[in-house]
C-alpha positions as CSV (number, residue, x, y, z in Angstrom):
1,M,115.5,96.2,121.8
2,P,113.7,94.0,119.3
3,K,111.7,91.0,120.3
4,F,113.0,87.6,119.2
5,I,110.1,85.4,118.1
6,T,109.4,82.4,116.0
7,I,108.7,82.6,112.3
8,E,105.2,81.3,113.0
9,E,104.6,84.1,115.5
10,A,105.9,86.7,113.1
11,V,103.6,85.5,110.3
12,K,100.6,86.0,112.6
13,L,101.5,89.7,112.8
14,I,100.6,90.2,109.1
15,P,96.9,90.9,108.6
16,D,94.9,90.6,105.4
17,G,95.3,93.7,103.2
18,A,98.6,94.8,104.7
19,T,101.2,96.8,102.7
20,V,104.4,94.9,102.9
21,M,107.9,95.7,101.7
22,F,110.1,92.7,100.9
23,G,113.9,93.3,100.6
24,G,115.7,91.4,98.0
25,F,116.8,91.4,94.3
26,M,115.6,88.4,92.3
27,G,115.4,86.5,95.6
28,C,118.9,87.5,96.8
29,G,118.3,89.1,100.2
30,N,114.8,87.7,100.6
31,A,113.7,86.5,104.0
32,H,113.2,83.0,102.6
33,R,112.0,81.1,105.6
34,F,109.5,83.8,106.6
35,I,108.2,84.1,103.0
36,D,107.8,80.3,102.8
37,A,105.8,80.3,106.1
38,L,103.7,83.3,104.9
39,S,102.9,81.5,101.7
40,K,101.5,78.6,103.7
41,S,99.2,80.9,105.7
42,D,95.8,82.2,104.9
43,V,96.9,85.9,104.6
44,K,95.6,87.5,101.5
45,D,95.0,90.8,99.6
46,L,98.6,92.0,100.3
47,T,100.1,95.0,98.6
48,M,103.7,94.0,97.9
49,I,106.4,96.5,97.4
50,A,109.5,94.8,96.1
51,N,112.2,95.2,93.4
52,D,110.7,92.3,91.4
53,G,108.4,89.4,91.3
54,V,111.4,87.0,91.5
55,C,111.0,83.9,89.3
56,P,109.2,80.5,89.3
57,G,112.4,78.4,89.6
58,G,115.0,78.8,92.3
59,P,118.8,78.0,92.4
60,M,118.3,74.8,94.3
61,G,115.4,73.4,92.2
62,E,112.6,75.2,94.1
63,E,109.4,75.3,92.1
64,Y,108.8,78.9,93.2
65,Y,111.5,81.1,94.6
66,G,111.1,83.8,97.3
67,C,108.3,86.2,96.8
68,A,107.1,84.3,93.7
69,K,105.4,81.9,96.2
70,L,103.1,84.6,97.3
71,I,102.3,85.7,93.8
72,H,101.7,82.1,92.8
73,N,99.2,81.6,95.7
74,K,97.4,84.8,94.7
75,Q,98.0,86.3,98.1
76,V,99.1,89.5,96.5
77,K,96.4,91.9,95.1
78,K,98.8,94.7,94.2
79,L,102.5,94.6,93.2
80,I,104.6,97.7,93.2
81,A,107.9,96.8,91.6
82,S,110.6,97.6,88.9
83,H,111.1,94.3,87.1
84,V,108.6,91.5,86.7
85,G,109.7,89.9,83.3
86,L,111.2,86.8,84.8
87,N,108.0,85.8,86.5
88,P,105.3,84.9,83.8
89,E,102.7,84.5,86.5
90,V,102.7,88.3,87.0
91,A,101.7,88.9,83.4
92,Q,99.1,86.1,83.6
93,Q,97.5,87.4,86.7
94,S,97.6,91.1,85.8
95,M,96.9,91.0,82.0
96,V,94.8,87.8,81.6
97,D,93.2,86.9,84.9
98,G,92.8,90.4,86.2
99,T,93.5,89.3,89.7
100,L,96.7,91.3,90.2
101,E,97.3,95.0,89.9
102,V,100.8,95.9,88.9
103,Q,102.4,99.3,89.2
104,L,105.8,99.6,87.6
105,V,108.4,102.1,88.9
106,P,111.9,102.7,87.6
107,Q,114.3,100.9,89.8
108,G,116.3,103.9,90.9
109,S,113.1,105.9,91.5
110,L,111.7,103.0,93.6
111,A,114.8,103.0,95.8
112,E,114.7,106.8,96.3
113,M,110.9,106.8,96.9
114,I,111.4,104.2,99.7
115,R,114.3,106.2,101.1
116,A,112.1,109.3,101.1
117,G,109.4,107.5,102.9
118,G,111.9,106.5,105.6
119,A,113.4,109.9,105.9
120,G,110.0,111.7,106.1
121,L,110.6,113.6,102.9
122,G,107.7,114.9,100.7
123,G,108.9,113.2,97.5
124,V,111.8,112.7,95.1
125,L,112.7,114.8,92.1
126,T,114.1,112.7,89.3
127,P,114.7,113.1,85.6
128,T,113.9,109.4,85.1
129,G,110.7,108.9,83.3
130,V,110.3,112.4,81.8
131,G,108.4,112.1,78.6
132,T,107.3,108.5,79.2
133,I,104.2,106.8,80.7
134,I,105.7,107.3,84.1
135,E,104.3,110.8,84.0
136,E,100.8,109.1,84.2
137,S,101.8,106.9,87.2
138,P,99.7,107.3,90.3
139,F,103.0,107.9,92.1
140,C,103.9,110.9,89.9
141,L,102.8,114.2,91.5
142,G,103.7,116.4,88.6
143,K,106.6,117.9,86.6
144,Q,109.0,120.6,87.6
145,N,111.6,122.5,85.6
146,I,114.8,123.3,87.5
147,D,117.5,125.3,85.7
148,G,116.1,124.3,82.4
149,R,115.7,120.6,83.0
150,D,112.5,118.7,83.6
151,Y,112.0,116.5,86.7
152,L,109.2,114.3,87.9
153,L,108.1,114.6,91.5
154,M,107.6,111.1,92.8
155,K,105.7,110.2,96.0
156,P,107.5,108.7,98.9
157,L,106.6,105.1,99.7
158,H,105.8,103.7,103.2
159,A,104.5,100.3,104.3
160,D,102.9,98.7,107.3
161,F,105.6,96.0,107.4
162,A,109.1,95.6,106.0
163,I,110.4,92.0,105.8
164,I,114.2,92.0,105.5
165,G,116.8,89.3,105.5
166,G,120.3,89.5,107.0
167,A,123.3,87.2,107.3
168,K,124.0,88.0,110.9
169,I,121.8,89.8,113.4
170,D,123.0,90.4,117.0
171,K,120.9,90.5,120.2
172,C,120.3,94.3,119.7
173,G,118.9,93.8,116.3
174,N,121.9,95.2,114.4
175,V,122.1,93.6,110.9
176,W,125.0,92.6,108.7
177,Y,124.3,91.6,105.1
178,K,126.6,89.5,103.1
179,G,127.7,91.1,99.8
180,S,125.0,92.4,97.5
181,S,122.2,90.8,99.6
182,Q,121.8,94.2,101.3
183,N,120.2,95.7,98.2
184,F,116.7,97.0,99.1
185,N,116.8,95.7,102.7
186,I,118.6,98.8,104.0
187,V,116.1,101.4,102.8
188,M,113.1,99.3,103.4
189,A,114.0,98.9,107.1
190,T,113.6,102.7,107.5
191,A,110.2,103.0,105.7
192,A,107.8,100.7,107.5
193,D,105.8,100.9,110.8
194,V,107.0,97.4,111.8
195,V,110.2,95.7,110.6
196,I,110.7,92.0,110.8
197,A,114.2,90.8,110.2
198,E,115.1,87.2,109.4
199,A,118.6,86.1,110.4
200,E,120.6,83.3,108.9
201,E,122.6,83.5,112.2
202,I,121.9,85.2,115.5
203,V,125.1,86.3,117.2
204,K,126.1,88.0,120.5
205,I,126.5,91.7,120.8
206,G,130.0,92.7,119.6
207,E,130.3,89.9,117.1
208,I,129.4,92.4,114.3
209,A,131.9,95.1,114.1
210,P,130.3,98.6,114.4
211,E,131.5,99.6,110.9
212,D,129.8,96.4,109.5
213,V,126.4,97.3,110.8
214,R,124.2,98.3,107.8
215,T,120.9,98.4,109.5
216,S,120.8,99.6,113.1
217,G,118.8,97.7,115.6
218,I,116.8,100.8,116.3
219,F,114.9,100.1,113.1
220,V,114.2,96.5,113.9
221,D,111.1,95.5,115.8
222,Y,111.2,91.7,115.6
223,V,113.9,89.1,114.8
224,V,113.3,85.6,113.6
225,E,116.0,82.9,113.0
226,G,115.7,81.3,109.6
227,G,119.1,79.5,109.4
228,K,121.2,79.0,106.4
229,Y,119.2,78.8,103.2
């Protein structure tokens, strides 16, 4: 059974220098209340694993949206992601200031590398990136030819923490995501030592139909209530 704690208590679990996965796709599926609280803390030198760097402006007029708050505050020293073009601060910090290390990974490869990390696999074989600079990535373990086709062997990814956001979470920690907000949350919940899940709504056991559970409570260590965003 997961522990139900406050967002402030959850933020205190994250130490300086931690490797943290953040579920979400351009902010959709981010644990927004938790990220906001983390951005107001003194935590620094994080390695962030996320699909993207989100963007400076949010849909409700926010100055910085989702994980972009952490990047803006320079709390992130390394970003492992697929798409960062909508957040100009990533380019500024990495290419001009030299304060942020960015390692880009093809999106499908990133998802599979996280899945492999959660499943205990030794890597992922993929044709994506063959003949490109991805072959020089620190995550590429080499090239293999199978039945006449070249593949790259990509390392699995694992984190100290995974921060996921769900629409409904029951008292056992089972998570239901609304629509496409499930995105990277599902695989990230399997690939971290500690999983902190933010719920828009906490419900009783049985209010989420078994077939609607996308992340089993067995993967969730802590639950915080963020409310509707």
